[in-house]
C-alpha positions in Angstrom: -50.5 26.8 -17.1 -53.6 28.1 -15.5 -53.8 29.2 -11.9 -55.5 26.0 -10.7 -52.7 23.9 -12.3 -50.0 26.0 -10.7 -51.7 25.8 -7.3 -52.0 22.0 -7.6 -48.3 21.8 -8.6 -47.3 23.8 -5.5 -49.4 21.7 -3.2 -47.7 18.6 -4.4 -44.2 20.0 -4.4 -41.9 17.5 -2.6 -39.6 20.2 -1.3 -40.5 21.6 2.1 -41.0 25.3 2.2 -40.5 27.4 5.3 -39.4 25.6 8.4 -37.1 22.6 7.8 -38.9 19.3 8.3 -37.7 17.0 11.1 -35.5 14.1 10.1 -35.3 10.6 11.5 -32.1 11.7 13.3 -34.0 14.5 15.0 -36.6 12.1 16.4 -34.1 9.3 17.2 -30.7 10.9 17.6 -29.1 7.5 18.5 -30.1 5.9 15.1 -27.3 3.9 13.6 -25.8 5.8 10.6 -26.0 3.0 8.0 -26.3 5.8 5.5 -22.6 6.4 5.9 -22.1 3.4 3.6 -24.0 5.0 0.8 -21.7 8.0 0.2 -20.2 8.9 -3.1 -22.3 6.6 -5.2 -22.6 6.8 -8.9 -25.7 8.9 -8.4 -23.7 11.8 -7.2 -20.9 11.5 -9.8 -21.4 13.7 -12.9 -18.6 12.1 -14.8 -20.2 8.6 -14.9 -18.7 5.2 -14.3 -16.8 5.2 -17.6 -14.6 8.2 -16.7 -11.0 7.2 -16.0 -9.0 9.9 -14.3 -5.6 8.3 -15.0 -6.4 8.4 -18.7 -7.7 11.9 -18.6 -4.6 13.1 -16.7 -2.3 11.5 -19.3 -3.8 13.9 -21.9 -3.0 17.0 -19.8 -0.5 19.5 -21.0 1.2 19.5 -17.7 3.8 22.2 -18.4 1.1 24.5 -20.0 -0.9 24.1 -16.8 2.0 25.0 -14.6 2.8 28.0 -16.8 -0.7 29.3 -16.4 -0.4 28.8 -12.6 2.9 30.8 -12.7 1.2 33.7 -14.5 -1.7 33.6 -12.0 0.6 34.2 -9.1 1.2 37.9 -10.0 -2.1 38.6 -11.9 -3.6 40.6 -9.1 -7.4 41.0 -9.3 -9.2 44.1 -8.1 -11.9 42.1 -6.4 -9.3 40.3 -4.2 -5.8 42.0 -4.7 -2.7 40.0 -4.0 -0.7 40.8 -0.8 2.8 41.9 -1.8 1.7 41.7 -5.4 1.9 37.9 -5.3 -0.8 35.3 -4.6 1.8 32.7 -3.7 1.4 32.9 0.1 -2.3 32.5 0.0 -2.1 29.6 -2.4 0.4 27.9 -0.1 -2.1 28.3 2.7 -4.9 26.9 0.5 -2.8 23.8 -0.3 -1.7 23.4 3.3 -5.3 23.6 4.6 -6.5 21.2 2.0 -4.0 18.5 3.1 -3.7 19.4 6.7 -6.9 17.8 7.9 -5.3 14.4 7.5 -5.4 12.2 10.6 -3.1 9.2 11.0 -5.4 7.4 13.4 -8.2 6.7 10.9 -6.7 7.8 7.6 -9.6 10.3 7.1 -9.3 13.9 6.1 -6.5 15.3 3.9 -6.5 16.6 0.4 -7.0 13.4 -1.6 -10.7 13.9 -2.3 -11.0 17.7 -2.9 -13.2 18.0 0.2 -12.1 21.6 0.8 -14.8 22.6 -1.7 -17.6 21.3 0.6 -19.0 21.9 4.0 -17.9 21.9 6.7 -14.3 22.5 5.5 -15.2 25.3 3.1 -16.7 27.2 6.0 -14.3 26.4 8.9 -13.1 29.5 10.7 -9.5 28.5 10.0 -10.3 28.4 6.3 -11.5 32.0 6.2 -11.1 33.5 2.7 -9.6 30.4 1.1 -12.8 30.5 -0.9 -11.2 33.5 -2.7 -8.2 31.3 -3.6 -10.4 28.7 -5.2 -12.3 31.3 -7.2 -9.0 32.7 -8.5 -8.2 29.2 -9.7 -11.5 28.6 -11.4 -10.6 30.0 -14.8 -7.6 27.6 -14.9 -9.7 24.6 -13.7 -12.3 25.6 -16.3 -9.7 25.7 -19.1 -8.2 22.2 -18.3 -11.5 20.6 -17.3 -11.4 17.0 -16.1 -7.8 16.5 -17.1 -6.9 17.8 -13.7 -9.0 17.2 -10.6 -9.8 19.9 -8.1 -8.1 17.7 -5.5 -4.8 17.6 -7.5 -5.1 21.3 -8.5 -5.4 22.5 -5.0 -2.1 20.8 -4.1 -0.2 21.5 -7.3 -1.0 25.2 -7.0 0.8 25.3 -3.7 3.8 23.7 -5.2 3.9 26.2 -8.1 3.4 29.0 -5.6 6.5 27.9 -3.7 8.5 27.5 -6.8 7.6 31.0 -8.0 8.8 32.4 -4.7 12.2 30.9 -5.1 11.8 27.5 -3.3 12.8 24.2 -4.8 10.1 21.6 -4.0 10.7 17.8 -3.5 8.3 16.9 -6.2 4.6 16.5 -7.0 2.4 13.5 -7.7 -1.1 13.7 -9.1 -3.7 10.9 -8.8 -6.3 12.4 -6.4 -9.8 11.9 -7.7 -12.6 14.3 -6.9 -15.6 13.4 -4.9 -18.9 15.3 -5.5 -20.5 15.6 -2.1 -19.3 16.2 1.5 -17.8 13.3 3.5 -20.3 12.4 6.2 -18.1 9.8 8.0 -15.4 12.1 9.4 -15.8 12.8 13.0 -14.6 16.4 13.4 -15.6 16.5 17.1 -18.7 16.6 19.4 -18.7 20.4 19.8 -21.8 22.3 18.7 -19.9 25.6 18.3 -16.7 26.6 16.5 -13.3 27.2 18.2 -14.1 25.5 21.5 -10.9 24.6 23.4 -10.1 20.9 23.8 -7.9 20.2 26.8 -5.2 17.6 26.1 -6.6 15.2 28.7 -9.9 15.1 26.8 -8.5 15.5 23.3 -9.3 12.0 22.0 -8.1 10.4 18.8 -8.8 10.5 15.9 -9.4 14.2 16.4 -6.3 16.1 15.5 -7.1 19.8 15.7 -7.2 21.4 19.2 -10.4 23.3 18.4 -13.4 22.6 16.2 -12.8 24.5 13.0 -9.0 24.7 13.2 -6.5 22.8 11.1 -4.0 22.5 13.9 -3.8 24.8 17.0 -5.0 28.1 18.2 -2.3 30.6 17.1 -2.9 32.6 20.3 -2.1 29.6 22.4 -4.3 27.1 24.1 -7.7 28.7 24.8 -6.0 32.0 23.7 -3.8 32.1 26.8 -0.8 33.7 25.0 1.6 31.2 26.4 4.2 29.9 23.9 5.4 27.1 26.2 2.0 25.6 26.9 1.2 25.9 23.2 4.1 23.7 22.4 2.5 20.7 24.0 -0.6 21.2 21.8 1.5 21.7 18.7 3.4 18.5 19.3 0.3 16.4 19.9 -1.7 17.7 17.0 1.2 17.5 14.5 2.0 13.9 15.7 -1.6 13.0 15.1 -1.1 14.1 11.5 2.0 11.9 11.2 4.7 14.6 11.8 7.7 14.4 14.1 9.3 17.4 15.8 11.7 18.2 13.0 8.9 18.1 10.4 6.8 20.2 12.6 9.4 22.9 13.1 10.2 22.9 9.3 6.5 23.2 8.3 5.8 26.1 10.7 9.0 27.9 9.8 8.6 27.3 6.1 5.0 28.2 5.9 5.5 31.3 7.9 8.4 32.4 5.8 5.7 33.6 3.4 2.7 36.0 3.5 0.8 37.4 6.4 -2.3 37.0 8.5 -5.2 39.4 8.3 -6.7 41.3 11.2 -7.2 44.9 10.0 -10.3 45.4 12.2 -12.6 43.6 14.7 -14.1 40.4 13.3 -17.6 41.8 13.9 -17.1 43.4 10.4 -17.1 39.9 8.9 -20.2 38.4 7.4 -21.2 34.7 7.5 -19.1 31.9 6.1 -19.9 30.5 2.6 -22.4 27.9 3.8 -24.3 30.6 5.8 -24.1 33.3 3.2 -27.1 34.4 1.1 -27.7 32.9 -2.3 -26.6 36.1 -4.0 -23.1 35.5 -2.6 -22.7 32.6 -4.9 -20.7 30.5 -2.5 -18.4 33.2 -1.3 -18.3 34.0 2.4 -16.9 36.2 5.1 -17.9 39.4 3.2 -16.4 42.3 5.2 -17.9 45.8 5.5 -14.7 47.3 6.8 -13.2 49.7 4.3 -12.8 48.0 1.0 -13.2 44.6 2.6 -10.0 43.4 1.0 -6.4 44.2 0.5 -5.2 46.4 3.4 -8.6 46.2 4.9 -8.9 42.4 4.9 -10.0 40.5 8.0 -9.3 36.8 8.3 -8.1 35.2 11.6 -8.1 38.6 13.4 -4.4 38.5 13.7 -2.2 41.0 11.9 1.2 39.4 11.5 3.9 39.5 8.8 6.9 37.3 9.7 9.7 38.1 7.3 11.3 40.9 5.3 10.6 39.0 2.0 7.1 37.6 2.4 6.9 36.6 -1.2 10.4 35.1 -1.4 12.0 32.1 0.3 14.5 33.1 2.9 15.8 32.2 6.4 14.4 35.4 7.9 11.8 33.5 10.0 14.4 31.9 12.2 16.7 34.9 12.1 13.9 37.1 13.4 12.7 34.5 15.9 16.1 34.5 17.7 17.3 38.0 17.0 14.6 39.9 18.9 13.0 39.9 22.3 9.2 39.7 21.9 6.5 41.8 23.6 2.9 40.6 23.7 0.6 43.0 22.0 -2.9 42.9 20.4 -3.9 43.1 16.8 -6.4 45.8 15.6 -9.0 43.0 15.9 -7.9 42.4 19.5 -6.1 39.1 19.0 -2.9 38.2 21.0 0.3 38.5 19.0 3.9 39.6 19.6 6.0 42.4 18.4 9.8 42.7 18.3 11.0 44.9 21.2 13.1 48.0 20.2 13.2 46.8 16.6 13.3 48.9 13.4 10.4 48.8 11.0 11.9 46.4 8.4 8.8 44.4 7.4 7.1 45.5 4.1 3.5 46.5 4.0 1.4 44.2 1.9 -0.1 47.0 -0.2 1.8 50.2 0.4 5.5 50.1 -0.7 6.2 53.3 1.2 5.3 51.7 4.6 7.3 49.5 6.9 6.3 47.6 10.0 8.0 46.0 13.0 8.6 42.3 13.0 5.7 40.3 14.4 5.1 36.7 15.5 2.3 34.5 16.7 2.3 32.9 20.1 2.7 29.5 18.4 5.7 30.8 16.5 7.5 31.6 19.8 6.9 28.0 20.9 9.7 27.0 18.4 12.1 29.1 20.5 10.9 28.4 24.1 10.2 24.7 23.9 13.6 22.9 24.6 13.2 20.3 21.8 11.8 22.7 19.2 14.5 25.3 20.2 17.4 22.9 19.3 15.9 22.2 15.9 15.1 25.8 15.2 18.7 26.9 16.1 20.0 24.2 13.7 17.8 25.6 11.0 19.0 29.1 11.8 22.6 28.0 11.4 22.1 25.8 8.4 19.6 27.3 6.0 20.2 24.4 3.5 19.1 21.9 6.2 16.0 23.9 6.8 15.2 24.1 3.1 15.6 20.3 2.7 13.6 19.6 5.8 10.7 21.8 4.6 10.7 20.4 1.1 10.4 16.8 2.5 7.9 17.7 5.1 5.8 19.7 2.6 5.8 16.7 0.3 4.7 14.4 3.1 2.0 16.8 4.2 0.5 17.1 0.7 0.9 13.4 -0.3 0.4 11.5 3.0 -3.1 10.4 2.0 -2.5 9.8 -1.7 -1.7 6.2 -1.0 1.2 4.0 -2.3 3.5 5.2 -5.1 1.7 3.0 -7.6 -1.1 5.6 -7.5 1.3 8.5 -8.3 1.0 10.2 -11.6 2.9 12.9 -13.5 6.4 13.9 -14.6 7.5 15.2 -11.2 7.1 12.1 -9.1 10.2 11.8 -6.9 12.4 8.7 -7.5 13.3 8.3 -3.9 11.1 5.9 -1.9 10.1 7.1 1.5 9.2 4.8 4.4 5.9 6.6 5.1 4.8 5.6 1.6 4.4 2.0 2.8 6.7 0.8 0.0 6.0 -2.7 -1.5 8.7 -4.0 -3.8 8.0 -4.7 -7.4 7.6 -8.3 -8.6 10.9 -9.5 -10.1 9.7 -13.0 -11.3 7.0 -14.6 -13.4 3.7 -14.8 -11.7 1.6 -17.9 -11.0 -1.1 -18.9 -13.5 -4.5 -20.5 -12.9 -3.1 -24.0 -12.9 -0.5 -23.0 -10.3 -3.2 -21.4 -8.1 -5.3 -24.6 -8.3 -2.3 -26.6 -7.2 -1.5 -24.2 -4.4 -5.0 -24.4 -3.1 -4.8 -28.2 -3.1 -1.5 -28.0 -1.2 -3.0 -25.6 1.3 -6.1 -27.7 2.0 -3.9 -30.8 2.4 -2.0 -29.1 5.3 -4.9 -29.7 7.8 -5.4 -26.0 8.5 -9.0 -25.4 9.1 -11.3 -23.3 6.9 -11.6 -20.7 9.7 -7.8 -20.5 10.1 -7.3 -19.9 6.3 -10.2 -17.4 6.0 -9.3 -15.6 9.2 -5.7 -15.1 8.3 -6.6 -13.7 4.8 -9.1 -11.4 6.4 -6.5 -10.2 9.0 -4.1 -9.5 6.2 -6.5 -7.6 3.8 -8.9 -5.9 6.2 -6.3 -3.4 7.4 -7.1 -1.3 4.3 -8.4 2.2 4.8 -10.2 4.0 1.9 -9.2 7.4 3.3 -5.5 7.3 2.9 -5.3 4.0 0.9 -3.0 2.4 3.5 -3.1 -1.2 4.6 -4.3 -4.2 2.7 -2.9 -7.6 1.8 -0.1 -6.5 -0.5 3.2 -6.7 1.3 2.1 -9.4 3.7 2.7 -7.1 6.6 0.5 -9.3 8.7 3.6 -11.3 9.3 5.6 -8.3 10.5 5.6 -6.0 13.5 3.4 -4.6 14.6 0.5 -6.5 12.9 1.7 -9.9 13.9 1.3 -9.0 17.5 -2.1 -7.4 17.4 -4.6 -9.1 19.7 -7.3 -9.1 17.1 -5.0 -11.2 14.9 -4.6 -14.0 17.5 -0.8 -14.0 17.4 -0.3 -17.7 18.3 -2.8 -18.9 15.7 -1.4 -16.5 13.1 2.1 -17.6 13.6 1.1 -21.2 13.2 -0.8 -20.6 10.0 1.9 -18.4 8.5 4.6 -21.1 9.3 2.5 -23.7 7.5 2.0 -21.4 4.5 5.7 -20.6 4.4 6.3 -24.3 4.0 3.8 -24.5 1.1 5.4 -21.5 -0.5 9.0 -22.8 -0.1 8.0 -26.2 -1.7 6.3 -24.5 -4.6 9.1 -22.1 -5.3 11.7 -24.8 -5.3 9.8 -27.0 -7.8 8.3 -24.3 -10.0 9.5 -24.1 -13.6 10.2 -21.1 -15.7 11.3 -19.0 -12.7 7.8 -18.7 -11.4 7.4 -17.8 -7.7 4.6 -17.1 -5.3 4.8 -14.5 -2.7 3.5 -15.0 0.8 1.2 -12.1 0.2 -0.4 -13.9 -2.7 -0.4 -17.2 -1.0 -2.3 -15.8 2.1 -5.0 -14.7 -0.3 -5.0 -17.9 -2.2 -5.3 -19.8 1.0 -8.2 -17.6 2.1 -9.9 -18.2 -1.2 -9.4 -21.9 -0.9 -11.1 -21.7 2.6 -14.0 -19.8 1.1 -14.4 -22.3 -1.7 -14.3 -25.2 0.8 -16.8 -23.5 3.1 -19.1 -23.0 0.0 -18.8 -26.7 -0.9 -19.7 -27.6 2.7 -22.8 -25.5 2.2 -23.7 -27.2 -1.1 -22.3 -24.7 -3.6 -19.4 -25.1 -5.9 -17.6 -21.7 -6.6 -14.3 -20.5 -7.7 -13.1 -17.3 -6.0 -11.4 -14.9 -8.5 -7.7 -14.3 -7.9 -5.2 -11.9 -9.4 -1.6 -12.6 -8.7 1.0 -9.8 -8.3 1.4 -9.1 -4.6 4.9 -9.0 -3.2 6.3 -9.2 0.3 7.5 -6.1 2.2 10.4 -6.3 4.6 10.4 -5.1 8.2 12.8 -2.3 7.2 10.2 -1.1 4.7 7.5 -0.9 7.4 7.0 2.2 9.6 6.1 0.4 12.8 4.7 3.6 14.5 2.5 4.5 11.6 1.1 1.0 11.4 0.6 0.8 15.2 -2.1 3.4 15.2 -4.0 1.2 12.7 -4.6 -1.6 15.3 -8.3 -2.1 15.5 -10.1 -1.2 18.7 -12.9 -3.2 17.2 -13.5 -5.4 14.2 -17.2 -6.4 14.1 -16.5 -8.8 11.2 -14.5 -10.9 13.7 -16.8 -10.0 16.6 -13.9 -8.4 18.3 -13.7 -5.3 20.5 -11.3 -4.0 23.2 -12.7 -3.0 26.6 -11.6 0.6 25.7 -14.1 0.9 22.9 -16.0 4.1 23.5 -18.7 3.7 20.9 -21.3 1.0 20.5 -20.1 -2.2 18.8 -22.6 -1.6 15.9 -21.3 1.9 15.3 -17.7 0.5 15.3 -18.8 -2.0 12.7 -20.2 0.7 10.5 -17.0 2.6 10.9 -14.9 -0.4 9.9 -17.1 -1.1 6.9 -16.8 2.5 5.8 -13.0 2.3 6.0 -13.1 -0.8 3.8 -15.3 1.2 1.3 -18.1 -1.4 1.7 -21.7 -0.8 0.9 -24.4 -1.8 3.5 -25.3 -5.0 1.5 -21.6 -5.9 1.2 -21.1 -5.4 5.0 -24.2 -7.5 5.7 -23.3 -10.5 3.6 -19.7 -10.5 4.8 -20.7 -10.5 8.5 -23.2 -13.3 7.9 -20.8 -15.3 5.9 -17.8 -14.8 8.2 -19.9 -15.8 11.2 -21.0 -19.0 9.4 -17.3 -19.7 8.6 -16.5 -19.1 12.2 -13.5 -16.7 12.1 -14.3 -14.9 15.4 -11.3 -13.8 17.4 -10.3 -16.3 20.0 -12.9 -18.7 18.8 -15.7 -16.8 20.5 -19.1 -18.5 19.9 -20.9 -15.2 19.8 -23.0 -14.8 16.6 -22.1 -18.2 15.2 -25.8 -18.9 14.8 -25.4 -22.2 12.9 -25.2 -25.9 13.7 -22.6 -26.4 11.0 -19.8 -23.8 11.5 -17.3 -23.7 8.7 -20.0 -24.0 6.0 -20.9 -20.9 4.0 -24.7 -20.8 4.5 -27.4 -18.3 5.3 -28.0 -20.0 8.7 -26.8 -17.0 10.6 -29.5 -14.8 9.2 -32.2 -17.5 9.3 -31.5 -18.1 13.0 -31.1 -14.4 13.9 -34.5 -13.6 12.5 -36.2 -16.7 14.0 -39.1 -15.5 16.1 -38.8 -18.6 18.2 -35.8 -17.0 19.8 -35.9 -14.3 22.4 -32.8 -12.2 23.1 -31.8 -10.9 26.6 -28.7 -9.2 27.9 -26.4 -11.4 29.9 -26.0 -9.7 33.4 -22.5 -8.5 34.0 -21.3 -9.4 30.4 -21.1 -6.0 28.7 -22.5 -6.2 25.2 -23.2 -10.0 25.3 -26.7 -11.4 24.8 -28.4 -14.8 25.1 -30.8 -16.2 22.6 -33.4 -18.2 24.5 -35.9 -20.6 23.1 -39.3 -18.9 23.7 -41.0 -22.2 24.6 -38.3 -24.0 26.7 -36.4 -21.0 28.0 -33.1 -22.8 27.1 -30.1 -20.9 25.8 -29.7 -21.6 22.0 -27.2 -18.9 21.0 -25.1 -16.0 22.2 -24.4 -12.9 20.3 -23.1 -9.3 20.6 -24.5 -6.0 19.5 -22.6 -6.3 16.2 -24.8 -9.4 15.6 -28.2 -8.3 16.9 -28.1 -5.0 15.0 -28.9 -7.0 11.9 -32.3 -7.8 13.5 -32.9 -4.5 15.4 -31.9 -1.8 12.9 -34.7 -1.5 10.3 -32.3 -0.9 7.4 -30.0 -3.8 8.2 -32.9 -6.1 9.0 -34.3 -5.4 5.5 -31.0 -6.6 4.1 -30.7 -9.5 6.4 -34.2 -10.7 5.4 -33.0 -10.9 1.8 -30.2 -13.3 2.8 -32.4 -15.2 5.3 -35.0 -16.1 2.6 -35.4 -19.7 1.6 -34.2 -19.0 -1.9 -31.2 -17.0 -0.8 -28.5 -19.7 -0.3 -26.9 -19.3 -3.7 -27.3 -15.5 -3.6 -25.5 -15.3 -0.3 -22.6 -17.3 -1.6 -22.3 -15.3 -4.8 -22.6 -12.0 -3.0 -20.1 -13.1 -0.3 -17.6 -14.1 -2.9 -17.9 -10.8 -4.7 -17.5 -8.8 -1.4 -14.7 -11.0 -0.2 -12.8 -10.5 -3.5 -13.3 -6.8 -3.3 -11.7 -6.7 0.2 -8.8 -8.9 -0.9 -8.1 -6.5 -3.9 -8.7 -3.2 -2.2 -5.0 -2.2 -2.4 -4.5 -3.7 -5.9 -4.6 -0.3 -7.6 -2.8 -1.9 -10.6 -6.1 -3.8 -11.3 -8.2 -0.7 -11.6 
């Protein structure tokens, strides 16, 4: 190229050079994040839509992979030497921190998507130097390619690390598929700086860590106060938000701190920037230290310098033995962090890199919480006196920690899947009878429609059953028919009285069919609820002038109350469901933001969300029969009336005084009230992105498209937990 051509090319370069250009969110910080529904599309996936991870994993030489991981544990590298000659402890930490971001409240976080590779997690202060662990793993990941995902490998490596250090794990299941960009939907907190203390009274769910950038709690105590007793309250709260009870919490802390050490050889001022802030020449590594060698004995991580046990690369009961054997004196690490040293103790703890050196036993403030909190103390003493109980509790808690967000057991892959079913796995029994065929489904639809149940009742019940699904941890959904069980049957959003009425009628239809069916065929209530919802959609489409058949795949079964973890499902009760125009007075975000959040949990795209809201409003499934957003003169018919009337310039919208979030649609000429709506309705006219989508469905030629797109989105929601169909 000549100079003139080069100059012209530079002048037209679409990439901004120098100062970063301002984005829409900078100009309008309250802009609705519709873009959250565009994450993880095929455009970011290098493997393409034809790649099937289950098939790829089936070709993996699993034992060869594990053998390579075993060899890695003691293959110490000069650029990052292994403490105690064994990488096991740091790989346990890597796995723990991959899984430990899971939150029970919204099902987000966790290790199921390999997100530890991306910001912000790859650069959290609490993940300091875990980047080195992933680089140590790269040659193995490179060798086995796509037969093992990063998400699975990060967890499996922790299991192998434990096994090579003498611990017997509960099992391992693969099945985590990688994503290829950072999650944008996870609310890690409103703070603008790392490690800012969150008092318990302002520590709102779904947040689970007590400081921005931590996995759990500050190891120096709340706000680095050095108080083990006050730390216990924070430990209990944050572990509970990650689905752990007191025994599991004590087992995890004690088991994790049986191994390895923390790193605080010198003040943290010697540490360079985190991976996302480091220079391009660092190639994705961060926290470069200019203290001594920068690694090994000179490593700086958390700033704490603690080794808990006499055998830090071997399973033992030394953690609890040391916890209760000594009196503890508060000291400071070389980096100035609060920690504790055993009073009048001999130096019995090995040095990580010099076999000739010994150190006194040390503990973290949060370790001492297990001794000084009354409830934790009882559990800790039991583990002290019964090492086998401790080992079993840690094995189970570790398995739960690393598999909580993998979803139901039907997604589990590999030869080490435990046979035992655990209540937190949301077990659904296997079908033990022939399934209904198309003719049976047609007959069941006719029977349902003959009961006199309304279209809105049928569709609303099916939505209540299926829309509990969460894409993060793969919990919820229609399979199991848990909408008939506690706690879901009593959720306000599900209109308990109406729900009980509908379910009683459907039980009658089910009983009649099962008694008369031939060949041993049976229909579960879970399947029948979806069949009934499909019948309602088809009836609504016919009322709107369109004949459709909603696809249906049988195979759901009915869970029992004993198979249902009431507490774990209670936290899933919606504070808002914009698809049913429902919100509790305690909702702390706008109704439209809550709608986006619900749609993202359901893995919906923006067009799918739009057509579902418009269609469900037309069908009239609002909670408590609210008229808000039912912008049609023929409720119960699946039409595009809602979008047509919402975008009608003959209507002027005004807030209703004293009615928070409710608006009146007034005729511009007469001033008479035509409609009422909420923010979850009006956003489809006010937000430019959603208005563009609503305009598609409001067009004169869009009637058939709306029905077709609604049926596709509806079927997707009904089948979200049917992993057997993938």
